[in-house]
DSSP file (Angstrom, degrees, kcal/mol; ACC not computed):
  #  RESIDUE AA STRUCTURE BP1 BP2  ACC     N-H-->O    O-->H-N    N-H-->O    O-->H-N    TCO  KAPPA ALPHA  PHI   PSI    X-CA   Y-CA   Z-CA
    1    1 A M              0   0    0      0, 0.0     2,-0.0     0, 0.0    60,-0.0   0.000 360.0 360.0 360.0 139.4    0.0    0.0    0.0
    2    2 A A        -     0   0    0     55,-0.2     2,-1.3     1,-0.1     3,-0.1  -0.331 360.0-106.9 -70.2 150.4    1.3    3.5   -0.9
    3    3 A D    >   +     0   0    0      1,-0.2     3,-0.8     2,-0.1     4,-0.1  -0.664  39.4 177.3 -80.7  98.3    2.2    5.9    2.0
    4    4 A Y  G >>  +     0   0    0     -2,-1.3     4,-2.6     1,-0.2     3,-1.9   0.596  60.4  88.2 -78.0 -11.1   -0.7    8.3    1.9
    5    5 A T  G 34 S+     0   0    0      1,-0.3    -1,-0.2     2,-0.2    -2,-0.1   0.724  82.5  58.7 -65.5 -18.6    0.5   10.3    4.9
    6    6 A K  G <4 S+     0   0    0     -3,-0.8    -1,-0.3     1,-0.1    -2,-0.1   0.658 118.6  30.1 -77.3 -16.1    2.6   12.5    2.6
    7    7 A Y  T <4 S+     0   0    0     -3,-1.9    15,-4.0    -4,-0.1     2,-0.5   0.724 105.3  72.0-114.2 -30.8   -0.6   13.5    0.7
    8    8 A I  E  <  -A   21   0A   0     -4,-2.6     2,-0.4    13,-0.2    13,-0.2  -0.804  57.7-177.0 -99.7 125.7   -3.5   13.4    3.1
    9    9 A T  E     -A   20   0A   0     11,-2.9    11,-3.3    -2,-0.5     2,-0.5  -0.918  13.8-157.5-121.0 149.3   -3.8   16.1    5.7
   10   10 A I        +     0   0    0     -2,-0.4     8,-0.1     9,-0.2     5,-0.1  -0.973  16.3 170.1-128.8 118.2   -6.4   16.5    8.4
   11   11 A D    >   -     0   0    0      7,-0.5     3,-2.7    -2,-0.5     6,-0.9  -0.978  29.6-147.3-128.4 116.0   -6.9   20.0    9.9
   12   12 A P  T 3  S+     0   0    0      0, 0.0     4,-0.2     0, 0.0     6,-0.1   0.736 100.8  54.7 -56.6 -22.3   -9.8   20.6   12.3
   13   13 A D  T 3  S+     0   0    0      3,-0.1     2,-0.5     2,-0.1     3,-0.1   0.417  99.9  70.8 -92.6   2.1  -10.0   24.2   10.9
   14   14 A Q  S X  S-     0   0    0     -3,-2.7     3,-1.9     1,-0.2     4,-0.5  -0.974 118.4 -18.5-124.1 128.7  -10.3   23.1    7.2
   15   15 A R  G >  S-     0   0    0     -2,-0.5     3,-1.9     1,-0.3    -1,-0.2   0.857 119.5 -64.4  48.0  42.5  -13.4   21.4    5.8
   16   16 A S  G 3  S-     0   0    0      1,-0.3    -1,-0.3    -4,-0.2    -3,-0.1   0.783  95.9 -57.8  55.0  31.9  -14.6   20.5    9.3
   17   17 A G  G <  S+     0   0    0     -3,-1.9    -1,-0.3    -6,-0.9    -2,-0.2   0.593  93.2 151.3  81.1   9.1  -11.6   18.2    9.9
   18   18 A Q    <   -     0   0    0     -3,-1.9    -7,-0.5    -4,-0.5     2,-0.2  -0.456  59.4 -93.3 -71.7 148.6  -12.2   16.0    6.8
   19   19 A P        -     0   0    0      0, 0.0     9,-2.5     0, 0.0    10,-0.4  -0.478  53.4-172.2 -65.4 127.0   -9.1   14.4    5.3
   20   20 A C  E     -AB   9  27A   0    -11,-3.3   -11,-2.9     7,-0.3     2,-0.7  -0.714  28.5 -98.7-118.7 165.8   -7.9   16.7    2.5
   21   21 A I  E >  S-A    8   0A   0      5,-2.5     3,-2.7    -2,-0.2     5,-0.3  -0.809  91.6 -31.8 -92.4 117.2   -5.3   16.4   -0.2
   22   22 A R  T 3  S-     0   0    0    -15,-4.0    -1,-0.2    -2,-0.7   -14,-0.1   0.785 118.0 -55.8  47.6  39.8   -2.0   18.2    0.6
   23   23 A G  T 3  S+     0   0    0      1,-0.2    -1,-0.3   -16,-0.2   -15,-0.1   0.494 107.1 128.8  76.3   2.7   -3.8   20.9    2.6
   24   24 A M  S <  S-     0   0    0     -3,-2.7    -1,-0.2     2,-0.2   -15,-0.1  -0.262  74.7-108.9 -78.4 174.9   -6.1   21.9   -0.3
   25   25 A R  S    S+     0   0    0     -5,-0.1     2,-0.6    -3,-0.1    -1,-0.1   0.332  88.6 106.0 -89.1   7.4   -9.8   22.1    0.1
   26   26 A I        -     0   0    0     -5,-0.3    -5,-2.5     4,-0.0    -2,-0.2  -0.790  62.6-150.0 -87.4 122.3  -10.3   19.0   -2.0
   27   27 A T  B  >  -B   20   0A   0     -2,-0.6     4,-1.7    -7,-0.2    -7,-0.3  -0.492  24.6-118.0 -93.2 161.6  -11.2   16.1    0.3
   28   28 A V  H  > S+     0   0    0     -9,-2.5     4,-2.7     1,-0.2     5,-0.2   0.909 118.3  56.8 -57.2 -43.1  -10.6   12.4    0.0
   29   29 A Y  H  > S+     0   0    0    -10,-0.4     4,-2.7     1,-0.2    -1,-0.2   0.896 102.1  54.6 -58.4 -42.7  -14.4   12.0   -0.2
   30   30 A D  H  > S+     0   0    0      1,-0.2     4,-2.1     2,-0.2    -1,-0.2   0.943 111.8  43.6 -55.9 -49.7  -14.6   14.3   -3.2
   31   31 A V  H  X S+     0   0    0     -4,-1.7     4,-2.3     1,-0.2    -2,-0.2   0.919 114.9  48.5 -63.1 -46.0  -12.0   12.3   -5.1
   32   32 A L  H  X S+     0   0    0     -4,-2.7     4,-2.7     1,-0.2    -1,-0.2   0.874 109.3  54.1 -63.6 -37.1  -13.7    8.9   -4.1
   33   33 A D  H  X S+     0   0    0     -4,-2.7     4,-1.6    -5,-0.2    -1,-0.2   0.907 108.8  48.1 -64.6 -42.6  -17.1   10.3   -5.1
   34   34 A Y  H  <>S+     0   0    0     -4,-2.1     5,-2.2    -5,-0.2     4,-0.3   0.923 113.1  47.8 -63.9 -43.9  -15.9   11.2   -8.5
   35   35 A L  H ><5S+     0   0    0     -4,-2.3     3,-1.4     1,-0.2    -2,-0.2   0.911 111.0  50.8 -61.3 -43.2  -14.3    7.8   -9.0
   36   36 A A  H 3<5S+     0   0    0     -4,-2.7    -1,-0.2     1,-0.3    -2,-0.2   0.801 104.4  58.9 -65.8 -28.8  -17.4    6.1   -7.8
   37   37 A A  T 3<5S-     0   0    0     -4,-1.6    -1,-0.3    -5,-0.2    -2,-0.2   0.532 127.5 -97.5 -79.6  -5.6  -19.5    8.1  -10.2
   38   38 A G  T < 5S+     0   0    0     -3,-1.4    -3,-0.2    -4,-0.3    -2,-0.1   0.420  74.7 143.9 107.3  -0.8  -17.4    6.7  -13.1
   39   39 A D      < -     0   0    0     -5,-2.2    -1,-0.3    -6,-0.2     2,-0.1  -0.455  44.2-131.6 -68.6 143.8  -14.9    9.4  -13.6
   40   40 A S     >  -     0   0    0     -2,-0.1     4,-2.1     1,-0.1     5,-0.2  -0.428  24.0-105.7 -86.7 168.6  -11.4    8.2  -14.6
   41   41 A V  H  > S+     0   0    0      1,-0.2     4,-2.6     2,-0.2     5,-0.2   0.918 124.4  52.7 -59.2 -42.6   -8.3    9.3  -13.0
   42   42 A D  H  > S+     0   0    0      1,-0.2     4,-1.8     2,-0.2    -1,-0.2   0.879 106.3  53.5 -63.8 -37.3   -7.5   11.3  -16.1
   43   43 A D  H  > S+     0   0    0      2,-0.2     4,-2.0     1,-0.2    -1,-0.2   0.930 110.2  47.2 -59.7 -45.2  -11.0   13.0  -15.9
   44   44 A I  H  X S+     0   0    0     -4,-2.1     4,-2.4     1,-0.2    -2,-0.2   0.917 111.0  51.0 -64.5 -43.6  -10.3   14.1  -12.3
   45   45 A L  H  < S+     0   0    0     -4,-2.6    -1,-0.2     1,-0.2    -2,-0.2   0.831 109.4  51.6 -65.3 -29.5   -6.8   15.4  -13.3
   46   46 A E  H  < S+     0   0    0     -4,-1.8    -1,-0.2    -5,-0.2    -2,-0.2   0.898 114.9  41.4 -70.7 -40.1   -8.4   17.4  -16.1
   47   47 A H  H  < S+     0   0    0     -4,-2.0    -2,-0.2     1,-0.3    -1,-0.2   0.778 126.8  33.8 -78.1 -27.1  -11.0   18.9  -13.8
   48   48 A F    ><  +     0   0    0     -4,-2.4     3,-2.4    -5,-0.2    -1,-0.3  -0.674  67.1 174.9-127.8  76.1   -8.5   19.5  -11.0
   49   49 A P  T 3  S+     0   0    0      0, 0.0    -1,-0.1     0, 0.0    -4,-0.1   0.625  75.4  68.9 -63.2 -11.4   -5.1   20.3  -12.6
   50   50 A M  T 3  S+     0   0    0     -3,-0.1     2,-0.2     2,-0.1    -5,-0.1   0.634  89.0  82.4 -80.7 -10.8   -3.6   21.0   -9.2
   51   51 A L    <   -     0   0    0     -3,-2.4     2,-0.3    -7,-0.2    -3,-0.0  -0.519  66.9-149.8 -87.4 158.8   -3.9   17.3   -8.3
   52   52 A T     >  -     0   0    0     -2,-0.2     4,-1.7     1,-0.1     3,-0.3  -0.821  30.5-108.7-120.3 164.7   -1.5   14.6   -9.3
   53   53 A R  H  > S+     0   0    0     -2,-0.3     4,-2.1     1,-0.2     5,-0.2   0.863 121.6  56.5 -58.2 -36.9   -2.0   10.9  -10.0
   54   54 A D  H  > S+     0   0    0      1,-0.2     4,-2.4     2,-0.2    -1,-0.2   0.850 102.1  56.3 -64.4 -36.2   -0.2   10.2   -6.7
   55   55 A D  H  > S+     0   0    0     -3,-0.3     4,-1.6     2,-0.2    -1,-0.2   0.924 109.2  45.7 -59.1 -44.0   -2.8   12.3   -4.9
   56   56 A I  H  X S+     0   0    0     -4,-1.7     4,-1.8     2,-0.2    -2,-0.2   0.894 112.1  50.3 -69.1 -40.2   -5.6   10.2   -6.3
   57   57 A L  H  X S+     0   0    0     -4,-2.1     4,-2.5     1,-0.2    -1,-0.2   0.876 107.5  55.5 -64.0 -36.7   -3.7    6.9   -5.4
   58   58 A A  H  X S+     0   0    0     -4,-2.4     4,-2.8     2,-0.2    -1,-0.2   0.879 104.1  53.8 -64.1 -37.0   -3.2    8.3   -1.9
   59   59 A C  H  X S+     0   0    0     -4,-1.6     4,-2.3     2,-0.2    -1,-0.2   0.914 109.7  47.4 -62.2 -42.5   -7.0    8.8   -1.6
   60   60 A L  H  X S+     0   0    0     -4,-1.8     4,-2.3     2,-0.2    -2,-0.2   0.905 112.5  48.9 -64.6 -41.7   -7.5    5.1   -2.5
   61   61 A S  H  X S+     0   0    0     -4,-2.5     4,-2.5     2,-0.2    -2,-0.2   0.917 110.5  51.4 -62.6 -43.2   -4.9    4.0   -0.1
   62   62 A Y  H  X S+     0   0    0     -4,-2.8     4,-2.5     1,-0.2    -2,-0.2   0.922 110.9  48.0 -60.2 -46.1   -6.4    6.1    2.6
   63   63 A A  H  X S+     0   0    0     -4,-2.3     4,-2.2     2,-0.2    -1,-0.2   0.889 111.6  49.9 -65.4 -40.3   -9.9    4.6    2.0
   64   64 A A  H  X S+     0   0    0     -4,-2.3     4,-2.3     2,-0.2    -1,-0.2   0.907 112.0  47.7 -63.9 -41.7   -8.4    1.0    2.0
   65   65 A D  H  X S+     0   0    0     -4,-2.5     4,-2.5     2,-0.2    -2,-0.2   0.899 110.6  51.4 -68.3 -39.0   -6.7    1.7    5.3
   66   66 A A  H  X S+     0   0    0     -4,-2.5     4,-2.4     2,-0.2    -2,-0.2   0.906 111.1  48.4 -62.7 -41.0   -9.9    3.2    6.8
   67   67 A E  H  X S+     0   0    0     -4,-2.2     4,-2.6     2,-0.2    -2,-0.2   0.915 110.6  51.2 -63.6 -43.3  -11.8    0.1    5.7
   68   68 A R  H  X S+     0   0    0     -4,-2.3     4,-1.3     1,-0.2    -2,-0.2   0.931 112.3  45.9 -60.7 -45.6   -9.1   -2.2    7.2
   69   69 A K  H  X S+     0   0    0     -4,-2.5     4,-1.5     1,-0.2    -1,-0.2   0.896 111.1  53.1 -65.9 -39.7   -9.3   -0.3   10.5
   70   70 A F  H  X S+     0   0    0     -4,-2.4     4,-2.4     1,-0.2     3,-0.3   0.919 107.0  52.1 -59.9 -44.2  -13.1   -0.4   10.5
   71   71 A R  H  < S+     0   0    0     -4,-2.6    -1,-0.2     1,-0.2    -2,-0.2   0.816 106.3  54.3 -66.2 -29.9  -13.1   -4.2   10.0
   72   72 A R  H  < S+     0   0    0     -4,-1.3    -1,-0.2    -5,-0.2    -2,-0.2   0.850 111.3  44.7 -69.3 -34.2  -10.8   -4.6   13.0
   73   73 A I  H  <        0   0    0     -4,-1.5    -2,-0.2    -3,-0.3    -1,-0.2   0.898 360.0 360.0 -76.6 -42.2  -13.2   -2.6   15.2
   74   74 A A     <        0   0    0     -4,-2.4    -1,-0.2    -5,-0.1    -2,-0.2   0.477 360.0 360.0 -70.3 360.0  -16.3   -4.4   14.0
């Protein structure tokens, strides 16, 4: 799994503490929502040129890790 900690930031004063990409106002949820709606990585990069492919992969790694942690609790 990729090390998403270099890309995903959590700041209680930004977007209500949601995990964001590199301190920007784009959340992990935003990216995952676009992917779930059928947008490709290239589509997202076209709409958000400040993002990188690594940013998007970090979102997927963050989501996988969150799921893994949730399964341990449940």
